A tleap script that builds the chain and sets N, CA, C and O, in Angstrom:
source leaprc.protein.ff14SB
mol = sequence {
  NMET ASN VAL ALA THR ALA LYS GLY THR SER
  GLY ASN SER PHE TYR GLY LEU ALA ILE GLY
  ALA THR ILE LEU ALA MET ALA SER VAL LEU
  GLY LYS PHE SER GLY GLY ALA TYR ASN PRO
  ALA VAL ALA ILE GLY LEU CYS ILE GLN LYS
  SER PHE CYS MET ASP GLN VAL TRP MET TYR
  ALA VAL GLY ASN LEU GLY GLY GLY ALA LEU
  ALA ALA ILE VAL PHE SER LEU ASN ASN PRO
  ASP ASP CLYS
}
set mol.1.N position { 6.855 -2.064 4.643 }
set mol.1.CA position { 8.090 -2.108 3.893 }
set mol.1.C position { 9.226 -2.578 4.796 }
set mol.1.O position { 10.099 -3.329 4.362 }
set mol.2.N position { 9.214 -2.154 6.002 }
set mol.2.CA position { 10.292 -2.507 6.924 }
set mol.2.C position { 10.272 -3.996 7.261 }
set mol.2.O position { 11.333 -4.609 7.376 }
set mol.3.N position { 9.097 -4.589 7.421 }
set mol.3.CA position { 9.050 -5.989 7.816 }
set mol.3.C position { 9.534 -6.928 6.726 }
set mol.3.O position { 9.944 -8.050 7.021 }
set mol.4.N position { 9.496 -6.495 5.480 }
set mol.4.CA position { 9.875 -7.387 4.388 }
set mol.4.C position { 11.273 -7.138 3.854 }
set mol.4.O position { 11.854 -8.034 3.241 }
set mol.5.N position { 11.836 -5.955 4.063 }
set mol.5.CA position { 13.081 -5.627 3.376 }
set mol.5.C position { 14.260 -5.286 4.282 }
set mol.5.O position { 15.392 -5.238 3.801 }
set mol.6.N position { 14.043 -5.051 5.550 }
set mol.6.CA position { 15.140 -4.651 6.439 }
set mol.6.C position { 16.058 -5.841 6.730 }
set mol.6.O position { 15.606 -6.984 6.801 }
set mol.7.N position { 17.322 -5.562 6.894 }
set mol.7.CA position { 18.295 -6.608 7.217 }
set mol.7.C position { 17.987 -7.263 8.553 }
set mol.7.O position { 18.245 -8.455 8.725 }
set mol.8.N position { 17.451 -6.524 9.486 }
set mol.8.CA position { 17.147 -7.045 10.805 }
set mol.8.C position { 16.036 -8.081 10.816 }
set mol.8.O position { 15.885 -8.805 11.800 }
set mol.9.N position { 15.254 -8.171 9.744 }
set mol.9.CA position { 14.164 -9.143 9.686 }
set mol.9.C position { 14.494 -10.330 8.782 }
set mol.9.O position { 13.598 -11.094 8.425 }
set mol.10.N position { 15.740 -10.495 8.414 }
set mol.10.CA position { 16.101 -11.620 7.548 }
set mol.10.C position { 15.876 -12.933 8.290 }
set mol.10.O position { 16.148 -13.046 9.485 }
set mol.11.N position { 15.377 -13.911 7.562 }
set mol.11.CA position { 15.061 -15.191 8.168 }
set mol.11.C position { 13.674 -15.255 8.776 }
set mol.11.O position { 13.241 -16.330 9.191 }
set mol.12.N position { 12.973 -14.154 8.841 }
set mol.12.CA position { 11.622 -14.115 9.384 }
set mol.12.C position { 10.643 -14.417 8.251 }
set mol.12.O position { 10.556 -13.655 7.287 }
set mol.13.N position { 9.931 -15.485 8.357 }
set mol.13.CA position { 8.998 -15.860 7.293 }
set mol.13.C position { 7.580 -15.369 7.548 }
set mol.13.O position { 6.660 -15.737 6.818 }
set mol.14.N position { 7.391 -14.552 8.561 }
set mol.14.CA position { 6.051 -14.091 8.900 }
set mol.14.C position { 5.735 -12.691 8.366 }
set mol.14.O position { 4.699 -12.121 8.707 }
set mol.15.N position { 6.622 -12.133 7.530 }
set mol.15.CA position { 6.349 -10.774 7.043 }
set mol.15.C position { 5.121 -10.734 6.145 }
set mol.15.O position { 4.428 -9.718 6.104 }
set mol.16.N position { 4.838 -11.805 5.432 }
set mol.16.CA position { 3.627 -11.848 4.607 }
set mol.16.C position { 2.372 -11.741 5.448 }
set mol.16.O position { 1.402 -11.096 5.050 }
set mol.17.N position { 2.391 -12.372 6.606 }
set mol.17.CA position { 1.258 -12.292 7.526 }
set mol.17.C position { 1.066 -10.864 8.035 }
set mol.17.O position { -0.063 -10.388 8.152 }
set mol.18.N position { 2.171 -10.186 8.335 }
set mol.18.CA position { 2.084 -8.798 8.815 }
set mol.18.C position { 1.533 -7.876 7.730 }
set mol.18.O position { 0.697 -7.016 8.006 }
set mol.19.N position { 1.999 -8.056 6.504 }
set mol.19.CA position { 1.511 -7.219 5.402 }
set mol.19.C position { 0.041 -7.521 5.126 }
set mol.19.O position { -0.755 -6.600 4.943 }
set mol.20.N position { -0.322 -8.788 5.094 }
set mol.20.CA position { -1.716 -9.162 4.857 }
set mol.20.C position { -2.652 -8.647 5.937 }
set mol.20.O position { -3.755 -8.189 5.638 }
set mol.21.N position { -2.218 -8.719 7.195 }
set mol.21.CA position { -3.050 -8.219 8.295 }
set mol.21.C position { -3.233 -6.708 8.201 }
set mol.21.O position { -4.303 -6.188 8.518 }
set mol.22.N position { -2.194 -6.006 7.769 }
set mol.22.CA position { -2.308 -4.551 7.593 }
set mol.22.C position { -3.317 -4.208 6.510 }
set mol.22.O position { -4.154 -3.324 6.697 }
set mol.23.N position { -3.245 -4.899 5.378 }
set mol.23.CA position { -4.202 -4.648 4.290 }
set mol.23.C position { -5.622 -5.007 4.730 }
set mol.23.O position { -6.566 -4.283 4.416 }
set mol.24.N position { -5.780 -6.113 5.451 }
set mol.24.CA position { -7.096 -6.498 5.953 }
set mol.24.C position { -7.662 -5.428 6.889 }
set mol.24.O position { -8.839 -5.076 6.800 }
set mol.25.N position { -6.825 -4.919 7.776 }
set mol.25.CA position { -7.284 -3.878 8.694 }
set mol.25.C position { -7.669 -2.606 7.937 }
set mol.25.O position { -8.689 -1.984 8.235 }
set mol.26.N position { -6.853 -2.226 6.965 }
set mol.26.CA position { -7.171 -1.024 6.179 }
set mol.26.C position { -8.470 -1.204 5.397 }
set mol.26.O position { -9.305 -0.301 5.366 }
set mol.27.N position { -8.641 -2.359 4.770 }
set mol.27.CA position { -9.857 -2.600 3.992 }
set mol.27.C position { -11.089 -2.647 4.884 }
set mol.27.O position { -12.152 -2.155 4.503 }
set mol.28.N position { -10.956 -3.236 6.071 }
set mol.28.CA position { -12.095 -3.331 6.988 }
set mol.28.C position { -12.516 -1.961 7.514 }
set mol.28.O position { -13.707 -1.672 7.633 }
set mol.29.N position { -11.538 -1.129 7.824 }
set mol.29.CA position { -11.847 0.164 8.423 }
set mol.29.C position { -12.153 1.223 7.362 }
set mol.29.O position { -13.105 1.991 7.509 }
set mol.30.N position { -11.362 1.267 6.311 }
set mol.30.CA position { -11.480 2.342 5.327 }
set mol.30.C position { -12.128 1.929 4.018 }
set mol.30.O position { -12.300 2.765 3.132 }
set mol.31.N position { -12.487 0.676 3.875 }
set mol.31.CA position { -13.025 0.178 2.615 }
set mol.31.C position { -14.291 0.882 2.159 }
set mol.31.O position { -14.477 1.116 0.965 }
set mol.32.N position { -15.149 1.216 3.086 }
set mol.32.CA position { -16.402 1.870 2.680 }
set mol.32.C position { -16.173 3.300 2.187 }
set mol.32.O position { -17.014 3.850 1.475 }
set mol.33.N position { -15.048 3.903 2.558 }
set mol.33.CA position { -14.739 5.254 2.092 }
set mol.33.C position { -13.952 5.242 0.788 }
set mol.33.O position { -14.172 6.086 -0.080 }
set mol.34.N position { -13.032 4.285 0.648 }
set mol.34.CA position { -12.147 4.274 -0.515 }
set mol.34.C position { -12.563 3.273 -1.575 }
set mol.34.O position { -12.015 3.286 -2.678 }
set mol.35.N position { -13.499 2.422 -1.275 }
set mol.35.CA position { -13.851 1.364 -2.202 }
set mol.35.C position { -12.858 0.218 -2.154 }
set mol.35.O position { -12.963 -0.719 -2.945 }
set mol.36.N position { -11.908 0.273 -1.254 }
set mol.36.CA position { -10.915 -0.777 -1.124 }
set mol.36.C position { -9.835 -0.729 -2.181 }
set mol.36.O position { -9.150 -1.728 -2.401 }
set mol.37.N position { -9.665 0.392 -2.834 }
set mol.37.CA position { -8.665 0.518 -3.897 }
set mol.37.C position { -7.322 0.884 -3.283 }
set mol.37.O position { -6.986 2.062 -3.157 }
set mol.38.N position { -6.554 -0.140 -2.901 }
set mol.38.CA position { -5.266 0.103 -2.263 }
set mol.38.C position { -4.102 -0.080 -3.215 }
set mol.38.O position { -2.948 -0.071 -2.787 }
set mol.39.N position { -4.379 -0.244 -4.487 }
set mol.39.CA position { -3.349 -0.156 -5.510 }
set mol.39.C position { -4.005 0.349 -6.790 }
set mol.39.O position { -5.209 0.167 -6.974 }
set mol.40.N position { -3.244 0.974 -7.670 }
set mol.40.CA position { -3.836 1.569 -8.871 }
set mol.40.C position { -4.550 0.562 -9.767 }
set mol.40.O position { -5.515 0.926 -10.439 }
set mol.41.N position { -4.106 -0.690 -9.795 }
set mol.41.CA position { -4.767 -1.695 -10.629 }
set mol.41.C position { -6.196 -1.942 -10.168 }
set mol.41.O position { -7.090 -2.119 -10.995 }
set mol.42.N position { -6.421 -1.955 -8.862 }
set mol.42.CA position { -7.773 -2.137 -8.339 }
set mol.42.C position { -8.634 -0.933 -8.686 }
set mol.42.O position { -9.804 -1.087 -9.038 }
set mol.43.N position { -8.070 0.259 -8.590 }
set mol.43.CA position { -8.830 1.472 -8.921 }
set mol.43.C position { -9.229 1.473 -10.388 }
set mol.43.O position { -10.357 1.835 -10.722 }
set mol.44.N position { -8.323 1.075 -11.262 }
set mol.44.CA position { -8.653 1.020 -12.692 }
set mol.44.C position { -9.697 -0.060 -12.941 }
set mol.44.O position { -10.611 0.135 -13.742 }
set mol.45.N position { -9.569 -1.194 -12.262 }
set mol.45.CA position { -10.577 -2.247 -12.397 }
set mol.45.C position { -11.945 -1.796 -11.942 }
set mol.45.O position { -12.948 -2.128 -12.573 }
set mol.46.N position { -12.004 -1.043 -10.853 }
set mol.46.CA position { -13.289 -0.530 -10.377 }
set mol.46.C position { -13.875 0.489 -11.350 }
set mol.46.O position { -15.096 0.596 -11.470 }
set mol.47.N position { -13.021 1.238 -12.044 }
set mol.47.CA position { -13.519 2.165 -13.066 }
set mol.47.C position { -14.098 1.407 -14.255 }
set mol.47.O position { -15.146 1.773 -14.786 }
set mol.48.N position { -13.406 0.347 -14.668 }
set mol.48.CA position { -13.920 -0.464 -15.771 }
set mol.48.C position { -15.251 -1.098 -15.384 }
set mol.48.O position { -16.152 -1.228 -16.212 }
set mol.49.N position { -15.361 -1.486 -14.131 }
set mol.49.CA position { -16.592 -2.073 -13.603 }
set mol.49.C position { -17.672 -1.004 -13.404 }
set mol.49.O position { -18.831 -1.328 -13.144 }
set mol.50.N position { -17.290 0.257 -13.528 }
set mol.50.CA position { -18.173 1.412 -13.346 }
set mol.50.C position { -18.638 1.562 -11.897 }
set mol.50.O position { -19.760 1.996 -11.637 }
set mol.51.N position { -17.751 1.195 -10.949 }
set mol.51.CA position { -18.053 1.406 -9.541 }
set mol.51.C position { -17.824 2.847 -9.140 }
set mol.51.O position { -18.505 3.362 -8.254 }
set mol.52.N position { -16.869 3.506 -9.786 }
set mol.52.CA position { -16.736 4.938 -9.643 }
set mol.52.C position { -16.193 5.515 -10.939 }
set mol.52.O position { -15.723 4.781 -11.809 }
set mol.53.N position { -16.260 6.843 -11.062 }
set mol.53.CA position { -15.961 7.512 -12.327 }
set mol.53.C position { -14.479 7.507 -12.650 }
set mol.53.O position { -13.633 7.439 -11.758 }
set mol.54.N position { -14.181 7.579 -13.929 }
set mol.54.CA position { -12.804 7.589 -14.398 }
set mol.54.C position { -12.066 8.849 -13.938 }
set mol.54.O position { -10.844 8.821 -13.793 }
set mol.55.N position { -12.779 9.942 -13.709 }
set mol.55.CA position { -12.110 11.175 -13.276 }
set mol.55.C position { -11.621 11.098 -11.830 }
set mol.55.O position { -10.927 12.006 -11.374 }
set mol.56.N position { -11.961 10.049 -11.109 }
set mol.56.CA position { -11.493 9.873 -9.742 }
set mol.56.C position { -10.260 8.991 -9.632 }
set mol.56.O position { -9.694 8.867 -8.545 }
set mol.57.N position { -9.825 8.371 -10.733 }
set mol.57.CA position { -8.688 7.450 -10.692 }
set mol.57.C position { -7.396 8.158 -10.326 }
set mol.57.O position { -6.539 7.570 -9.666 }
set mol.58.N position { -7.239 9.390 -10.732 }
set mol.58.CA position { -5.981 10.099 -10.458 }
set mol.58.C position { -5.706 10.172 -8.961 }
set mol.58.O position { -4.549 10.125 -8.545 }
set mol.59.N position { -6.767 10.286 -8.135 }
set mol.59.CA position { -6.572 10.351 -6.687 }
set mol.59.C position { -5.912 9.080 -6.161 }
set mol.59.O position { -5.022 9.144 -5.313 }
set mol.60.N position { -6.342 7.943 -6.658 }
set mol.60.CA position { -5.782 6.673 -6.199 }
set mol.60.C position { -4.356 6.492 -6.705 }
set mol.60.O position { -3.494 6.007 -5.972 }
set mol.61.N position { -4.100 6.880 -7.956 }
set mol.61.CA position { -2.744 6.745 -8.500 }
set mol.61.C position { -1.768 7.659 -7.762 }
set mol.61.O position { -0.693 7.218 -7.357 }
set mol.62.N position { -2.131 8.914 -7.588 }
set mol.62.CA position { -1.253 9.861 -6.898 }
set mol.62.C position { -1.083 9.469 -5.428 }
set mol.62.O position { 0.024 9.518 -4.891 }
set mol.63.N position { -2.169 9.086 -4.793 }
set mol.63.CA position { -2.097 8.686 -3.384 }
set mol.63.C position { -1.218 7.466 -3.170 }
set mol.63.O position { -0.400 7.445 -2.250 }
set mol.64.N position { -1.377 6.457 -4.004 }
set mol.64.CA position { -0.585 5.236 -3.844 }
set mol.64.C position { 0.883 5.456 -4.190 }
set mol.64.O position { 1.763 4.995 -3.463 }
set mol.65.N position { 1.154 6.147 -5.279 }
set mol.65.CA position { 2.543 6.402 -5.651 }
set mol.65.C position { 3.207 7.361 -4.663 }
set mol.65.O position { 4.377 7.189 -4.323 }
set mol.66.N position { 2.471 8.362 -4.203 }
set mol.66.CA position { 3.014 9.279 -3.198 }
set mol.66.C position { 3.258 8.577 -1.867 }
set mol.66.O position { 4.262 8.829 -1.201 }
set mol.67.N position { 2.342 7.699 -1.484 }
set mol.67.CA position { 2.523 6.930 -0.252 }
set mol.67.C position { 3.714 5.992 -0.343 }
set mol.67.O position { 4.443 5.819 0.634 }
set mol.68.N position { 3.918 5.385 -1.503 }
set mol.68.CA position { 5.078 4.513 -1.699 }
set mol.68.C position { 6.386 5.280 -1.615 }
set mol.68.O position { 7.354 4.814 -1.015 }
set mol.69.N position { 6.406 6.471 -2.227 }
set mol.69.CA position { 7.610 7.303 -2.163 }
set mol.69.C position { 7.881 7.761 -0.727 }
set mol.69.O position { 9.027 7.763 -0.278 }
set mol.70.N position { 6.834 8.144 -0.018 }
set mol.70.CA position { 6.988 8.558 1.373 }
set mol.70.C position { 7.475 7.392 2.243 }
set mol.70.O position { 8.314 7.583 3.123 }
set mol.71.N position { 6.956 6.199 2.000 }
set mol.71.CA position { 7.399 5.022 2.752 }
set mol.71.C position { 8.875 4.733 2.489 }
set mol.71.O position { 9.605 4.366 3.409 }
set mol.72.N position { 9.316 4.893 1.253 }
set mol.72.CA position { 10.727 4.666 0.922 }
set mol.72.C position { 11.624 5.685 1.621 }
set mol.72.O position { 12.705 5.338 2.097 }
set mol.73.N position { 11.187 6.923 1.682 }
set mol.73.CA position { 11.975 7.963 2.349 }
set mol.73.C position { 12.066 7.692 3.851 }
set mol.73.O position { 13.146 7.773 4.436 }
set mol.74.N position { 10.934 7.371 4.468 }
set mol.74.CA position { 10.927 7.085 5.910 }
set mol.74.C position { 11.768 5.853 6.210 }
set mol.74.O position { 12.491 5.826 7.206 }
set mol.75.N position { 11.681 4.825 5.355 }
set mol.75.CA position { 12.480 3.622 5.549 }
set mol.75.C position { 13.966 3.936 5.479 }
set mol.75.O position { 14.743 3.464 6.309 }
set mol.76.N position { 14.364 4.730 4.493 }
set mol.76.CA position { 15.783 5.062 4.367 }
set mol.76.C position { 16.271 5.933 5.515 }
set mol.76.O position { 17.446 5.855 5.874 }
set mol.77.N position { 15.416 6.753 6.100 }
set mol.77.CA position { 15.802 7.559 7.249 }
set mol.77.C position { 15.899 6.709 8.515 }
set mol.77.O position { 16.786 6.922 9.341 }
set mol.78.N position { 14.994 5.754 8.665 }
set mol.78.CA position { 14.994 4.910 9.854 }
set mol.78.C position { 16.056 3.813 9.797 }
set mol.78.O position { 16.498 3.333 10.840 }
set mol.79.N position { 16.466 3.414 8.609 }
set mol.79.CA position { 17.423 2.321 8.423 }
set mol.79.C position { 18.561 2.770 7.522 }
set mol.79.O position { 18.646 2.322 6.379 }
set mol.80.N position { 19.432 3.638 8.001 }
set mol.80.CA position { 20.495 4.157 7.121 }
set mol.80.C position { 21.505 3.088 6.687 }
set mol.80.O position { 22.202 3.282 5.692 }
set mol.81.N position { 21.599 1.978 7.401 }
set mol.81.CA position { 22.537 0.921 7.023 }
set mol.81.C position { 21.995 -0.018 5.958 }
set mol.81.O position { 22.770 -0.732 5.321 }
set mol.82.N position { 20.685 -0.035 5.750 }
set mol.82.CA position { 20.081 -0.889 4.732 }
set mol.82.C position { 20.058 -0.161 3.391 }
set mol.82.O position { 19.168 0.647 3.128 }
set mol.83.N position { 21.011 -0.447 2.577 }
set mol.83.CA position { 21.075 0.176 1.242 }
set mol.83.C position { 21.095 -0.875 0.192 }
set mol.83.O position { 21.147 -0.559 -0.997 }
savepdb mol mol.pdb
quit
């Protein structure tokens, strides 16, 4: 979140590479445990595909939304001037 939205990174066109590399690293390391569901749409798609049960989707939704909220809080604490 910081690499794409902070005022200090304006003019930097490489934030997409940083975000993509982070997702690649997470999928490579944790993919076999999570199924690679790093957003709720992927988790719902995997349920439709019957890769895992529908009763497990709530974990991905709560985890992703909670992680996003936590990232926003940490970002606002670390960058009080970026509003």
